[in-house]
SEFI-510093 format. One record per residue (C-alpha): x, y, z. Coordinates in steps of 0.25 Angstrom, whole numbers, plus 5000, padded with zeros to 4 digits. Example, Ala and Ser with C-alpha at 12.3 -4.5 7.8 and 13.67 -1.06 7.14 Angstrom:
2
  east  north    up
  5049   4982  5031
  5055   4996  5029
This chain:
597
  east  north    up
  4999   5001  5000
  5006   5014  4996
  5001   5024  5006
  4997   5038  4999
  4997   5053  5005
  4988   5056  5013
  4979   5072  5013
  4987   5079  5025
  4982   5091  5031
  4993   5098  5023
  4990   5093  5010
  4973   5096  5013
  4977   5110  5017
  4983   5112  5005
  4971   5106  4996
  4962   5112  5007
  4954   5121  4995
  4953   5108  4986
  4946   5102  4998
  4937   5113  5003
  4935   5115  4990
  4928   5101  4985
  4922   5097  5001
  4915   5109  5000
  4910   5106  4988
  4904   5094  4993
  4899   5099  5005
  4893   5111  4999
  4885   5100  4989
  4881   5092  5003
  4877   5104  5012
  4871   5113  5001
  4865   5104  4992
  4864   5089  4995
  4858   5090  5011
  4849   5101  5007
  4843   5092  4994
  4843   5077  5002
  4836   5084  5014
  4826   5091  5004
  4825   5078  4996
  4821   5069  5006
  4811   5079  5015
  4806   5080  5001
  4803   5063  5001
  4796   5064  5013
  4786   5074  5008
  4786   5067  4995
  4783   5055  5002
  4773   5062  5012
  4783   5057  5023
  4783   5066  5034
  4795   5061  5040
  4806   5052  5038
  4812   5043  5051
  4816   5030  5057
  4801   5029  5062
  4796   5028  5050
  4806   5026  5040
  4801   5011  5037
  4785   5014  5035
  4790   5027  5026
  4797   5015  5017
  4783   5008  5016
  4774   5019  5015
  4782   5027  5005
  4791   5021  4996
  4794   5032  4986
  4797   5042  4996
  4807   5031  5003
  4813   5028  4990
  4815   5043  4988
  4824   5043  5001
  4830   5031  4996
  4834   5038  4984
  4838   5052  4990
  4848   5041  4999
  4855   5037  4987
  4858   5052  4982
  4862   5055  4995
  4872   5043  4994
  4876   5048  4982
  4877   5060  4986
  4888   5055  4998
  4894   5047  4990
  4898   5059  4980
  4901   5068  4991
  4912   5057  4995
  4917   5052  4982
  4919   5067  4979
  4929   5070  4992
  4935   5057  4989
  4939   5064  4975
  4943   5075  4981
  4952   5070  4990
  4957   5061  4980
  4960   5071  4971
  4967   5078  4981
  4977   5066  4982
  4979   5065  4969
  4985   5080  4967
  4972   5087  4961
  4962   5096  4964
  4950   5095  4956
  4940   5104  4955
  4927   5102  4959
  4921   5099  4946
  4932   5089  4942
  4930   5083  4955
  4914   5081  4951
  4917   5077  4937
  4928   5066  4943
  4917   5062  4955
  4906   5059  4941
  4915   5051  4934
  4917   5041  4946
  4902   5042  4949
  4899   5030  4938
  4906   5020  4946
  4898   5020  4958
  4887   5008  4958
  4874   5006  4966
  4881   4997  4974
  4890   5008  4978
  4879   5016  4984
  4872   5006  4990
  4887   5004  4999
  4888   5020  5001
  4874   5020  5006
  4879   5011  5017
  4893   5017  5019
  4889   5031  5021
  4875   5028  5029
  4881   5019  5037
  4896   5016  5038
  4899   5032  5036
  4889   5037  5049
  4893   5027  5057
  4910   5024  5054
  4914   5038  5059
  4911   5046  5044
  4926   5045  5038
  4920   5056  5031
  4905   5062  5033
  4895   5069  5024
  4883   5077  5028
  4875   5068  5018
  4877   5058  5030
  4872   5067  5040
  4860   5060  5045
  4866   5047  5045
  4869   5046  5060
  4864   5039  5072
  4856   5049  5079
  4862   5054  5094
  4851   5048  5102
  4852   5035  5097
  4867   5034  5099
  4864   5037  5114
  4854   5029  5114
  4864   5017  5110
  4875   5021  5120
  4866   5019  5132
  4866   5005  5126
  4878   4998  5128
  4875   4986  5115
  4870   4997  5106
  4883   5005  5109
  4891   4993  5107
  4883   4991  5095
  4884   5005  5091
  4900   5004  5092
  4900   4993  5083
  4894   4998  5072
  4902   5010  5072
  4914   5003  5073
  4910   4993  5061
  4905   5004  5053
  4920   5011  5056
  4927   5000  5051
  4919   4997  5038
  4918   5012  5036
  4934   5012  5036
  4935   5000  5030
  4926   5005  5017
  4934   5019  5017
  4940   5016  5004
  4926   5014  4997
  4923   5026  4990
  4937   5031  4986
  4940   5015  4978
  4926   5018  4973
  4931   5031  4968
  4945   5029  4963
  4948   5015  4961
  4935   5014  4953
  4929   5001  4961
  4914   4998  4963
  4908   4997  4977
  4911   4984  4982
  4925   4984  4976
  4927   4997  4984
  4924   4990  4996
  4931   4977  4994
  4943   4986  4992
  4940   4995  5003
  4939   4985  5013
  4952   4978  5007
  4960   4991  5009
  4956   4994  5022
  4958   4982  5026
  4969   4981  5038
  4968   4996  5037
  4958   4998  5046
  4965   5004  5057
  4975   5013  5048
  4964   5019  5043
  4956   5021  5055
  4969   5028  5063
  4969   5037  5050
  4955   5041  5051
  4957   5044  5067
  4969   5052  5063
  4960   5060  5054
  4951   5062  5063
  4960   5066  5075
  4968   5074  5064
  4955   5081  5058
  4949   5083  5075
  4963   5089  5080
  4965   5098  5068
  4950   5104  5071
  4952   5104  5086
  4965   5111  5085
  4958   5122  5076
  4946   5124  5083
  4954   5126  5096
  4962   5135  5088
  4950   5145  5085
  4944   5141  5098
  4956   5149  5106
  4957   5158  5097
  4942   5162  5098
  4943   5163  5111
  4955   5173  5112
  4947   5182  5104
  4936   5179  5115
  4945   5182  5126
  4953   5194  5119
  4946   5199  5107
  4932   5199  5112
  4929   5210  5102
  4933   5200  5091
  4930   5188  5096
  4917   5186  5086
  4924   5190  5076
  4934   5180  5078
  4924   5169  5082
  4917   5170  5068
  4931   5169  5060
  4934   5158  5069
  4919   5152  5066
  4922   5151  5051
  4935   5148  5052
  4932   5137  5062
  4921   5132  5051
  4933   5131  5040
  4940   5123  5049
  4929   5114  5051
  4927   5113  5038
  4942   5111  5035
  4941   5101  5043
  4931   5093  5037
  4936   5093  5024
  4951   5088  5030
  4943   5075  5037
  4937   5071  5024
  4950   5073  5016
  4957   5065  5025
  4947   5053  5025
  4945   5054  5012
  4959   5056  5009
  4962   5042  5019
  4954   5035  5012
  4960   5037  4999
  4973   5035  5005
  4969   5022  5008
  4964   5018  4995
  4977   5023  4989
  4986   5015  4997
  4978   5002  4991
  4979   5008  4976
  4988   5020  4973
  4981   5022  4960
  4967   5022  4965
  4967   5039  4962
  4974   5039  4949
  4960   5039  4940
  4959   5052  4947
  4959   5061  4932
  4969   5072  4934
  4958   5085  4934
  4965   5097  4928
  4966   5111  4937
  4955   5119  4933
  4954   5134  4937
  4943   5138  4947
  4932   5147  4938
  4931   5159  4941
  4917   5158  4948
  4923   5148  4957
  4934   5159  4962
  4924   5168  4965
  4913   5159  4972
  4924   5151  4981
  4926   5166  4989
  4912   5170  4990
  4908   5156  4994
  4918   5158  5006
  4915   5171  5008
  4899   5167  5010
  4903   5154  5016
  4912   5163  5027
  4903   5174  5030
  4890   5164  5031
  4900   5158  5044
  4904   5171  5049
  4889   5174  5049
  4886   5160  5055
  4899   5162  5063
  4893   5174  5069
  4879   5172  5072
  4885   5158  5079
  4895   5166  5089
  4886   5179  5091
  4876   5171  5098
  4865   5172  5088
  4863   5157  5084
  4860   5154  5097
  4846   5147  5100
  4838   5144  5111
  4833   5129  5108
  4821   5124  5118
  4829   5115  5131
  4821   5101  5131
  4826   5092  5142
  4826   5077  5137
  4816   5067  5144
  4816   5079  5154
  4830   5075  5159
  4842   5084  5160
  4856   5078  5162
  4849   5064  5168
  4842   5072  5180
  4831   5062  5181
  4823   5051  5173
  4821   5054  5161
  4806   5059  5158
  4801   5059  5174
  4798   5071  5181
  4808   5070  5188
  4818   5074  5176
  4808   5083  5174
  4808   5091  5186
  4823   5092  5185
  4824   5094  5171
  4815   5106  5171
  4824   5114  5181
  4832   5118  5168
  4820   5123  5161
  4819   5116  5149
  4809   5119  5138
  4805   5107  5136
  4806   5093  5143
  4806   5082  5132
  4799   5069  5138
  4793   5057  5134
  4779   5051  5135
  4774   5037  5130
  4759   5031  5132
  4758   5018  5143
  4749   5007  5141
  4735   5015  5148
  4738   5026  5137
  4744   5036  5147
  4757   5043  5144
  4769   5041  5152
  4784   5049  5153
  4793   5039  5145
  4804   5040  5136
  4808   5026  5133
  4795   5016  5128
  4801   5005  5138
  4805   5006  5153
  4819   4998  5153
  4827   5010  5152
  4820   5017  5164
  4813   5007  5172
  4822   4994  5168
  4809   4986  5164
  4805   4982  5150
  4792   4989  5151
  4786   4996  5137
  4780   5010  5141
  4767   5009  5132
  4762   4996  5139
  4763   5001  5153
  4752   5009  5161
  4755   5024  5165
  4757   5018  5179
  4765   5007  5178
  4774   5016  5170
  4772   5030  5181
  4776   5018  5192
  4790   5015  5184
  4801   5018  5191
  4812   5023  5181
  4829   5026  5183
  4837   5035  5174
  4849   5044  5177
  4851   5039  5191
  4834   5045  5195
  4822   5038  5195
  4807   5040  5195
  4795   5036  5190
  4789   5036  5176
  4780   5049  5176
  4767   5049  5168
  4767   5060  5158
  4754   5067  5166
  4763   5068  5177
  4777   5072  5168
  4768   5082  5162
  4761   5088  5176
  4775   5091  5180
  4782   5096  5168
  4768   5108  5169
  4770   5109  5182
  4785   5114  5181
  4780   5122  5167
  4790   5113  5160
  4787   5111  5145
  4788   5096  5139
  4791   5089  5126
  4784   5078  5127
  4788   5066  5117
  4777   5055  5114
  4782   5043  5113
  4774   5033  5104
  4778   5019  5104
  4776   5010  5094
  4762   5001  5095
  4755   5013  5101
  4742   5021  5096
  4748   5032  5090
  4735   5041  5090
  4729   5037  5102
  4741   5038  5110
  4742   5054  5103
  4728   5057  5106
  4729   5054  5121
  4741   5060  5123
  4734   5074  5116
  4720   5071  5123
  4729   5070  5137
  4741   5081  5136
  4740   5090  5122
  4732   5102  5130
  4742   5101  5144
  4753   5100  5133
  4750   5113  5126
  4746   5120  5137
  4761   5119  5142
  4767   5120  5130
  4772   5107  5130
  4776   5100  5116
  4778   5085  5112
  4785   5078  5102
  4785   5062  5097
  4795   5054  5088
  4783   5047  5084
  4777   5056  5070
  4764   5052  5070
  4763   5057  5085
  4767   5070  5081
  4758   5071  5069
  4745   5067  5078
  4750   5077  5088
  4749   5088  5078
  4739   5084  5072
  4729   5083  5083
  4736   5093  5092
  4742   5104  5083
  4744   5112  5095
  4755   5103  5101
  4768   5106  5098
  4774   5093  5093
  4787   5089  5089
  4793   5076  5080
  4805   5069  5085
  4814   5065  5075
  4827   5056  5079
  4835   5058  5066
  4834   5069  5056
  4833   5062  5045
  4825   5068  5033
  4822   5084  5036
  4811   5089  5045
  4799   5078  5044
  4787   5083  5039
  4778   5082  5053
  4768   5093  5061
  4778   5093  5071
  4782   5106  5078
  4795   5102  5080
  4806   5090  5078
  4814   5084  5089
  4827   5080  5082
  4837   5069  5088
  4848   5080  5087
  4861   5074  5081
  4854   5072  5066
  4848   5085  5067
  4851   5096  5060
  4852   5110  5055
  4842   5108  5043
  4834   5100  5052
  4831   5111  5059
  4830   5120  5051
  4820   5114  5043
  4814   5112  5054
  4813   5127  5058
  4809   5130  5044
  4795   5121  5046
  4795   5130  5060
  4797   5117  5067
  4806   5115  5080
  4818   5107  5081
  4821   5099  5096
  4836   5092  5096
  4835   5079  5106
  4843   5075  5114
  4855   5086  5113
  4863   5083  5125
  4877   5089  5124
  4881   5103  5123
  4886   5101  5108
  4874   5097  5103
  4866   5106  5111
  4873   5116  5104
  4874   5110  5090
  4856   5109  5092
  4856   5125  5096
  4865   5127  5082
  4855   5120  5075
  4845   5129  5080
  4836   5118  5085
  4825   5122  5094
  4825   5113  5105
  4836   5104  5111
  4830   5091  5119
  4840   5087  5130
  4844   5076  5141
  4855   5089  5146
  4846   5100  5147
  4856   5108  5158
  4867   5107  5146
  4857   5111  5134
  4852   5124  5144
  4868   5125  5146
  4870   5126  5131
  4859   5135  5126
  4864   5145  5138
  4878   5145  5134
  4874   5148  5119
  4865   5160  5124
  4877   5166  5132
  4890   5162  5124
  4899   5171  5119
  4912   5163  5118
  4915   5164  5104
  4927   5153  5105
  4917   5144  5113
  4908   5144  5102
  4918   5142  5092
  4924   5130  5099
  4909   5125  5101
  4906   5127  5085
  4920   5121  5081
  4917   5109  5088
  4903   5106  5086
  4906   5108  5070
  4916   5095  5071
  4903   5087  5079
  4894   5091  5067
  4903   5085  5057
  4905   5070  5066
């Protein structure tokens, strides 16, 4: 095997404009065109099929009752898969040409990419479907694309798995296996692109060439990650220290310095992202060439072309415009114009484990922190009464294998439950509601619907008993069940009702709901803006650490549901009172890294 020279930091910087130009081209295509188009098409297909929403709860039924719409969504997935392949292939060609000491233009690279497309087969796309959707997200995404941003495990599922040792072990095994397969198949795309092999041959070759080199490649990937992290960390601390000096000793210039540092840090962050991508792709090509030194010899020599007049004018103009946009955003960020005041909601009535969830015991303690709402769960019992309980089974809190909707209210309220070092009895909804009203504490009531129950009768009983008092005391309701939400709004339109979404899948659901309660890890700015345009609010759940709280506030959500109410109150106060530009800059830099993971 003959080694090949890798792209060092110095070589990267020497060719910075080349990489910046091509990477930015793909980024603009993806962010400005593909993501909006795919989002619009997905929502349009659902509207055309009269499908109000799509989730894991109704996926099978939609496939059965709306086959043409589902076929349209599958077709959209195929088109998205092609777009992902084209993005990766373009970036591979970008790096390969630089290794061949050439710097083709965007047009030349697109022409070369087009000539290589006919070599792809239907089988290749089937492989990419598995590779991009399954292996890349699980395998640590050696290189990633925003087109796969929604392919992730929601945080609430991860949190649940971490409480179950067996499931945690299985998840860890899945990650290890996916990482292993992702690394062993690292060479598939470059082999298809540069060695003219079909997908079956490329898979076999990648598997053969990485045999016995797993740890060698792994260590180099780790080295890339560490190098990038250290480089960014050093530069971030440099910006922080510089801004701190302005804050302390040149206060009159501190805001101006903060805006300049904000723009420079954004550029550094983007450059680091390009560097990481180039290094990973370069490693793949390097390993491929170590077995086939002639792999890149079929790359045609691209004649040097002078930039057109319009290009020479438009690029500086674009740079100035982008700089002004970021300067404006930086000003609003540091001057406090972006500070929001979201509603605070205590998840299951608990604040930092101060009692047993969904009990008056915890409610009375949490109320002292003055949340805007206490979120709590109710279920209907066998005798058609409502009890305050989240889980459908009593095993977790009471250690009893009993299903809630098979019990009577009396048997439930006589059951002792334990959590967080506390114990108490299960409360009826009547008692909980009365206690909350006595405290003048607003509630967000989650109605649990369990399979096998009569949904219409359950909602009717709830409305007859509680609708008037909930309206009087300005309480609100939400549910994970679409039918419950629609029936509540149809029969009592005055009720403020939300629809719970565990996953941001295909845009905004078409519902009568007043607000959406979205799991925070898949929530993004596009969803929030779309909801606000539709005059609907967005609550994020369950947000338990300060960084994610800040991120949700930056997304302009209307409410944050948390198990850590005291922490949330502190973060909101800090955002309002904070005039420490250095700390804000550091927080922005750290948040930018998190969003790229």
